[in-house]
C-alpha positions in Angstrom: -3.4 10.6 10.8 -6.7 9.8 9.1 -9.4 7.5 10.4 -9.3 3.9 9.2 -11.9 3.1 6.6 -12.8 -0.6 6.1 -13.6 -1.8 2.6 -15.9 -4.8 2.1 -15.5 -7.3 -0.7 -18.3 -5.7 -2.8 -16.6 -2.3 -2.6 -13.3 -3.7 -3.6 -14.8 -5.7 -6.4 -16.5 -2.5 -7.7 -13.2 -0.6 -7.5 -11.5 -3.4 -9.5 -14.3 -3.4 -12.1 -14.2 0.4 -12.5 -10.4 0.1 -13.1 -11.0 -2.5 -15.8 -9.7 -5.4 -13.8 -11.6 -8.7 -13.6 -12.4 -9.0 -9.9 -11.3 -12.6 -9.1 -11.5 -13.9 -5.6 -7.8 -13.9 -5.3 -7.4 -10.3 -6.6 -10.1 -9.1 -4.2 -8.4 -10.8 -1.3 -4.9 -9.4 -2.2 -6.5 -5.9 -2.6 -8.3 -6.4 0.7 -5.1 -7.2 2.6 -3.6 -3.8 1.4 -6.8 -1.7 1.7 -7.9 -2.9 5.1 -4.5 -2.8 6.9 -2.1 0.0 7.8 0.8 -2.5 8.0 2.0 -1.7 4.4 2.6 -5.4 3.6 5.2 -6.8 1.3 4.3 -9.3 -1.4 5.6 -12.1 0.9 3.5 -10.8 3.8 0.4 -10.9 1.5 1.2 -14.4 0.4 1.6 -15.7 3.9 -1.6 -14.0 5.0 -3.6 -15.6 2.3 -1.9 -18.9 1.6 -3.8 -20.8 4.4 -7.2 -19.8 3.0 -6.1 -20.2 -0.7 -3.8 -23.3 -0.9 -3.6 -22.9 -4.6 -2.4 -19.3 -4.4 1.1 -18.9 -5.8 3.6 -16.1 -5.2 3.5 -15.4 -9.0 -0.3 -14.7 -8.6 0.5 -12.3 -5.8 3.2 -10.5 -7.8 1.1 -10.3 -10.9 -1.9 -9.0 -9.0 0.3 -6.3 -7.3 1.6 -5.2 -10.6 -1.9 -5.0 -12.1 -3.3 -3.1 -9.1 -0.3 -0.7 -9.2 -0.7 -0.1 -12.9 -4.4 0.7 -12.4 -3.5 3.3 -9.7 -5.4 1.4 -6.9 -2.3 0.8 -4.8 1.2 2.3 -4.7 4.6 1.0 -4.0 6.7 2.1 -1.0 10.3 1.3 -1.2 11.2 1.1 2.5 14.8 0.1 1.6 16.5 -0.7 -1.7 14.7 -3.7 -3.2 12.2 -4.1 -0.4 8.8 -3.1 -1.9 5.8 -2.6 0.4 2.3 -1.6 -0.7 -0.3 1.0 0.4 -3.8 2.0 -0.8 -3.5 4.7 -3.3 -7.0 6.2 -2.9 -6.5 8.0 0.4 -5.6 11.4 1.6 -2.0 12.4 0.9 0.3 11.3 3.7 3.9 10.6 4.5 5.5 7.5 6.0 7.8 6.9 8.9 10.1 3.8 8.5 11.6 2.4 11.7 15.2 1.3 11.2 15.0 -1.3 14.0 11.7 -3.1 13.3 11.2 -2.1 9.7 7.5 -1.2 10.3 6.0 1.6 8.3 3.7 4.1 9.9 1.4 6.7 8.2 2.1 10.3 9.2 0.6 13.6 8.3 2.0 15.3 5.1 4.2 18.3 6.0 2.5 21.6 5.2 3.2 23.0 1.8 3.8 19.7 0.0 1.1 18.8 -2.6 0.6 17.9 -6.2 0.9 21.2 -8.1 2.2 22.4 -11.4 5.6 24.1 -11.5 6.6 25.6 -14.8 6.1 22.9 -17.5 6.2 20.1 -14.9 3.1 18.3 -13.7 3.9 16.6 -10.3 2.1 13.3 -10.2 3.2 12.2 -6.7 5.1 13.4 -3.7 6.8 10.8 -1.5 8.0 11.8 1.9 9.8 9.3 4.1 11.0 9.8 7.6 13.5 7.3 8.9 14.4 6.7 12.6 13.3 4.7 15.6 9.6 4.2 16.4 8.2 4.6 19.9 7.9 0.8 20.4 11.6 0.3 19.6 12.7 3.3 21.6 11.2 1.7 24.7 13.2 -1.5 24.2 
């Protein structure tokens, strides 16, 4: 897959500002958990990661921030299974995801050849989501 890029607080605040979002400390931190991790966290994962450093952080703030970041096109939702939303950084090279049916981890994978955002007739394709499901190497060894 692609190499990991780390985003510092200033870069993330600039991205939020350019998207018209007030870069509060909590929003920057929520955005950072997603941008600087390949774990594709859920809202609950994000809350648990940040709650110790932000005792006043509420789950509502996490959900509202995720909605705002998604609407701004900075992050995207991955529905690993029905009703289970996970989050990924939107501003990266197109890629697909592998979802392990045993451990539920999500892994980035190369996009299959020939799949891209193109126009077809009167349709403008805005996104292509490719999900592979199976058992990851870690779970295969168990």
